[in-house]
N, C-alpha and C positions, 0 to 999 in steps of 0.2 A: 503494498500498500506506499503511493507516493503522499507527502505532506500535503496540509490540508496552504491554497494561497496565502497570503501574506499583505499582499496589498490587496488595495480597496476595489480591482477586479475579480471575481468571484466565474469561477468555472461551476455555474450549479449543476451543472451530470455529476461532476469527477464529484460533487459539495458531500449530492441526492447517495454515489457510490462507497460514498464513506460511512454513510450514516445507517445507510441498508446493509455494508458491511461490519460495519460496531454492532448493530440490530443481532444478525445473526451470530457475530462470534458467541457473544455474550448471553444472550439464549441459546445458543448448542452446549454452553460450557455446563448451562443450570439447570438448561433439561435433558443431559446426556442425552441427546437426539442431533440427528443434523435436520439444518433451516441454507436453504439451501437461494438465493438471488441471481434472478442473468438477464437479460433481455432487461434492459433499466433505459425506459427513457421516463425524456424531463418536456414538457410545453409548460408557456408562460397561458392562465386564462384568470377570466372575472369573477370565475364564480365556480361552486363546491363541481363538485367529480361526484357521480352518483357509482359506486356499485351495481350491475344489472346480475338481471341473473336469483338471486335467492338475499335472503336476508344478511343485512353481515356487522358486525361488529365498530365501533369506533372506537380508537385510541387515543381520547386528544390528549394535544401535547400542547401545556401550556407556554409562550417562550414573552421572556422581558425582554426587548431587545433595546439595549440602549434607555431602560430607562419605560418603556414602554411594553405594557403589556398586549399582543397578540396572541392565537391562538393560531393552531395547522391541528392533522391527525394521522394517524396508520388508518387506513381500511380495508379489514380480511373479511371473508365468507365467512358465518357460525360456526362451516363445520371443522374451519381450519384454526379460529379462534379457541372451540374448546377443545381442540387434540391439544395445544400452546396451553392452555388449561389445566386437562387433566394431567399431560408431563410435569407440569410443578405443583398437580398431589402425587405426585408419580405413581402412579398409575400403572402399569404395565401395558404394553400392546394393542394385545388384543381387549381388555377396558377402554384402550381410548378407543380405536375403532369401532366399537359402539357407542361408545357416545359420541360423536364427532355427530349421532343421527338427532340428538334431544333434539326438544324445540322450547321447555323447558328450563331457566336453568333455578337453578335451588343456592342454598345461600354458600354452600360448601365450593360455586363453581367459580358465584358474582366474588367473591374476596380472590381466589386465582389466577379471574380478570383483573382483577387489577390491580396483582401482584405483576404479569405478565405486561400490564401497563408499566406499572413502576419501572421496569427492567427497560422498556420502549424507550421509552424516557431518558432514562441514565443515560444512555448509549446516545440517545441525540442530544442530551447534553454533553460530553463529551467528546462529542466534535466541533461543536460550534462551540465549545472555550476555547479552541484553539483560531479559533472568525479573532478580526483587529478590531472587530464592535463587539460590546462586553454584552454576550448572550448567556440568560439560563432555560433552562427547559426543566420540567414540573408534569409527573403528572394529573390530569385537571379529570380523569375516570374516565369509565368506558358509557357508549347504552349501541344498543342495540339502530337499527338500520333500518328501513324494508325493505327490498329491492328494487332498485327505478326513483329512490329519495335522495338526496342532497343529506350527509349531516348536517345535526346544527352543530354551528360553531359560535363564536363570536366572533363574528364577521359580516364585512356591511359588501353588500353586492356592487360591484366595480373593484374593490378595494383588489389590486395586483395577490394570487395568489401562484407557486409553485405547486406544480405538477406530476408528481412522480407516477409511472406504472413496469409494475414489475412485473415475470414474471413470479416466478417461488414452488418451493415446494417443504414439507416439513418431511423427513422421517422416510419411508417410505411410503409416504398418500401423495394422488395424484396432483400431478403443480397444478397451483391457482395464477390469478391476477390480487396482487395486492394495488392500493392503493397510496400514498403517501402524498398529503397538502398539506404545504408550507408556506407561509407566511413574505412575499418577496421578502430576504434577509439583504438581498441588496442593494433594494430599492430604502428600507431601513438606515441599512450601513453609509447610504449617501445625506438619505433625512436628518440622519445624526450628524454628520460633517456640517452640512450647510447650516445646519437648526445652530 
C-alpha cells in the first residue's frame, strides 16, 4: 500500500482504496475470515446512492472535517452485514450461512452490527487521520434501508458526495456490491484552507 497524498490535491480513488483495504484488513483480523474488495469505481454525485435488489444495512460514518460535522456510510446488503455480525459473535460457518437469511434482528445481532460499525469507522479514521486536514471519524450507528431507497444521512441534496462501488466477498460467500459514500473531503479541505 502506498502512502496517502500529503498535498491539498487528493487522488480520491486511491483514498477510497486505502479506506476499503484498511476496513478489510481490520475486519479480517478480528473475524478470522477473509474480506476482499476489488473493481473499485469512484464518482462524484450530488445525491446519495441506493442499494438495489434487497434490504441493505447502512453503517453510518460521522466525520468531523476541520471542525465541521458531516456524514457518510458504508452500504452492505443485509445477508453480508449479517455474516459480518455472525462472525463478530464467533458463530461457526454453517450457522452464519443459515443466519444470512434472517429478516428480523434480535438484540445480539443488533449489538454485533454496532460493533462491526465501530471497526469500520475506526479503519476509516486511521486512514483519514493521515490527510493534511484534521479529520476524525466515528461510528454513528447503523440502520436498515429498503431496496432502492437512499440511506438517511445528515446530508442536504446537492452537496458533493464521493460515491465508491466495489465488488466484495466475505469468506466463501457469493460476491456482492458494496457502496461507500463520503462527503467530499477535498471540497472540505479547500473550504478550510480558504475559510
